[in-house]
BAMARFI-61222 format. One record per residue (C-alpha): residue number from 1; residue in three letters; chain; x, y negated, z negated. Coordinates in steps of 0.001 Angstrom, whole numbers. Example, Ala and Ser with C-alpha at 12.3 -4.5 7.8 and 13.67 -1.06 7.14 Angstrom:
# BAMARFI-61222
     n   res   chain         X         Y         Z
     1   ala       A     12300      4500     -7800
     2   ser       A     13670      1060     -7140
//
This chain:
# BAMARFI-61222
     n   res   chain         X         Y         Z
     1   met       A     84219    -72832   -125173
     2   arg       A     83710    -73532   -128869
     3   gly       A     86581    -74805   -131010
     4   arg       A     85429    -73133   -134213
     5   glu       A     85273    -69774   -132449
     6   met       A     89048    -69779   -131903
     7   pro       A     90595    -68482   -135111
     8   gly       A     94360    -68674   -135200
     9   thr       A     94569    -71472   -132617
    10   gln       A     97170    -74031   -133685
    11   trp       A     95801    -77511   -132952
    12   gln       A     98192    -80467   -132787
    13   lys       A     96971    -84019   -133247
    14   ser       A     98106    -86599   -130703
    15   ser       A    100761    -88981   -131996
    16   phe       A     98703    -91852   -130550
    17   ser       A     95750    -90996   -132799
    18   gly       A     97284    -92374   -135987
    19   val       A     97485    -90695   -139359
    20   glu       A     93896    -90804   -140550
    21   gly       A     90405    -91024   -139228
    22   pro       A     88098    -88780   -137250
    23   asn       A     88921    -90222   -133813
    24   cys       A     91849    -87992   -132952
    25   val       A     92640    -86067   -129807
    26   glu       A     93935    -82586   -130557
    27   leu       A     95707    -80153   -128217
    28   ala       A     96454    -76452   -128363
    29   ser       A     98164    -74038   -125983
    30   val       A     96584    -70633   -125394
    31   glu       A     97653    -68150   -122705
    32   gly       A     99055    -70795   -120338
    33   his       A     96122    -73174   -120711
    34   leu       A     95895    -76396   -122660
    35   leu       A     92869    -76963   -124840
    36   leu       A     91729    -80465   -125740
    37   arg       A     89160    -81595   -128289
    38   glu       A     88252    -84575   -130431
    39   ser       A     88612    -84027   -134145
    40   asp       A     85181    -85537   -134814
    41   asp       A     83605    -82955   -132438
    42   pro       A     85754    -79817   -132820
    43   asp       A     83147    -77528   -131244
    44   thr       A     83542    -79141   -127812
    45   val       A     86745    -77971   -126121
    46   ile       A     88050    -78735   -122639
    47   ala       A     90423    -76213   -121059
    48   thr       A     92924    -77263   -118401
    49   thr       A     96379    -76388   -117115
    50   pro       A     99569    -78315   -117870
    51   ala       A     99812    -79380   -114194
    52   arg       A     96278    -80773   -114128
    53   leu       A     96726    -82638   -117403
    54   asn       A    100014    -84063   -116111
    55   ala       A     98260    -85250   -112928
    56   leu       A     95528    -86921   -114988
    57   val       A     98043    -88706   -117216
    58   arg       A    100097    -89870   -114204
    59   trp       A     96946    -91162   -112486
    60   gln       A     95820    -92974   -115648
    61   lys       A     99231    -94624   -116045
    62   ser       A     99191    -95722   -112404
    63   gln       A     95850    -97438   -112986
    64   arg       A     97355    -99563   -115773
    65   arg       A    100174   -100758   -113505
    66   ser       A     97955   -101619   -110550
    67   pro       A     96361   -105051   -110530
    68   lys       A     92625   -104876   -110922
    69   val       A     90854   -105476   -107650
    70   arg       A     87814   -107628   -108178
    71   glu       A     84717   -107289   -106102
    72   pro       A     83728   -110476   -104296
    73   ala       A     80918   -112341   -106019
    74   arg       A     77547   -111822   -104410
    75   his       A     75367   -114853   -103967
    76   arg       A     71649   -114420   -104296
//
């Protein structure tokens, strides 16, 4: 799916992206799907559902709360 081939799509920049700069995550909602893209690469678009995006965000947040498990050092 190409971002520039979607006329009329209303993209919203993430509030975590800041005010300026090309490194922004943008979202749009089209026919029950969420579209995601980076503002510095607007032609690449990822389509997902709200439930799947919610699951990804919950999983990512759970990874921040969990202590990092370190692999035991290997001796050579």
